[in-house]
N, C-alpha and C positions, 0 to 999 in steps of 0.2 A: 407540200409541208402544211400540216394542219395547225390551226390557231387554237389549241387547247390551253385552258388555264386551270389552275387549282381552284376548288371551290372557295368562296369567300368565307371567312369566319364569321359567325353571328356575333352580335354584341355580348350575348350570354356566355359564349364559349371562349371569347378572347381573353388572353391573359391581362391582369390589371397593368396599367401603365405605371411604372416605377419611377420615382422621383430620384434625381441624381443624389448621390452620397456626398455630403460636405465634410471635408476634413479641415479642422481648424488647427493650424500648426503654430506653436509658440516660436517667436523669432530667435529664441536661444536654443531651439532644437537643432542638433548637428545634423545637416542634411545628408551629410556622407554616411551617417549611421541611421538614418530615418528609414523604418522599414516600409513605409508607403511611398517613399520618393519615386520608385519606378512607375507608380501609377499617375504621376503628375502629367497633365496634358492629355490623359485618356478618358474618354466618356466611359461611364457616367459619373466620374469623380471631379468635384470642384474643390479647389484648395484656396482657403482663406488664410492670411497671416494675421494672428492675434495682435492687437485687439480690433483690427479693421474687419469689416464685414463686406462681402460682396453684394452685388445688386439682387441676388436671389432671395426670395422670401423663405422663411423658415416656419411658416404656418404649416401645420400638419406634419411636423418633423418630430422625431424622438431622439433623444441623446443617449448614446450607450454611457452606461456608468455602473456603479456598484450600488446595490440596495433598492433598486426599483423593481417593478413586477417583471416577470420573465418575458423576453422578447419572443413573440411566436408569429405564426403565419397570419395572425389577426392584424399584425403591424405591417403587413406587406404593402398596403396603400400609403403608409407614411414614409416620408423621407428619413434618412439616417443622418445624424450629425455625430462626429467622432472628434474628441480633443486630442491632439498629438503633442506630447512634450513629456518630460519626466514627470513621475508621479507628483512631485512637489509642484512643478509648473502647472500641470493639468488642474490640480486642486485650485489653484489661483484663477485659472480660466473659467471653472464652473459657475462663478457667481455672475458672469455675463450671459449665462444661458439658463438661469433658473426658470424661465417661463416655459422651457420644454420639458415635457414629461420624460423621466429617466426609465430606461429599459435595461434589464440585466441579462447576462448571458448564462448558459448552463455552466457547470464548473469544468470548463476547458482548461487544460494544462499548458503552460507555455513551454516551448523548446528554446526560446530565446535565452542565452546565458547572460542573465542579469547580474551585474556586479555594481554595487554602490558601497562605497566606503563610508558614506556619510548617513544614508537613510535606508530603511527597510522598505522594500516594495511590498504592496499588499499580496497575500497569498493568491488571490484571484486575479492578479494582474497579468495582462498579456501584452505582447508587442501590438502596436497598432494594426499591422496588417493581420495578425492572428485574430484580433478582435473583430476586424472587418469580415474576415473569412467566416468566423463563427457566427456572426449576425447574418451573413448571407445564407449560411446553412439553416439557421433557425427560421428565417423568413421564407425560404424556399427560392431565393435568387440564385442565379448561376455563380459558381465559384471559379469557373474556368478562367485560368490565367493570373488569378489573385496571387498565388504563391510561386509563380514561375521564377521570380528573381529572389526569392527568399531562401537563404542558405540552409536553414533548418526545416525546410519543407517536409522532407521525408520523416524526420523525427516527430515533428508536430502532428502529422497525419497518423503515424503509428500510435502515439500515446493517446490519441483522441478518437481511435477507430470506433469505439462504442457510441460516442456521441454523434459521429458522422452517420452511423446506422440508425440512431434514433431520430435524427432529422430527416433521413431519407431524401427523395428527390423533391418533395413538396413542402419541406419545412416542418417545423415543430407544430403540432396541432394546438389550437388555442387553449384546450383544457389540459395541457401537459403539466407534469409536476417535474421537479428536479431529478435528474438522472441519478440512479444510486450507484 
């Protein structure tokens, strides 16, 4: 039996170390309907219950939101922070994270059947798991398993096929513009 091993990766060719994704969940969010709930307890996802913060530092993190510069592969070394709650609740949570730069997603379309009798959801709104998936695509992180428990997975992938192609396997290049 020979003692062969794979060649060691040089520091220059090693993939960047990715920080865990922090998902801040509003306590009034219905965990039974929460699209990211199946990720709880899995690495690299850390869940905080708003307004409490965990011991993890959010230095060098970016927050997914609407209206910021486009999230690209340039952000791959940053950690991601997502706010999880209804749009109204998430808007209230934002003020606690204004120190984080906001990054936006391409115009992904939701497959989640949103129904609110009281408030309109933003047109660019996604279910949290959809936003997480889109962010991973745009940065170039793996999306394997993210949508496995998402009932609308096939529809989401179908309606966003062009964006998936645009992101490719390495993420959205830093000089990308919004998809047409």
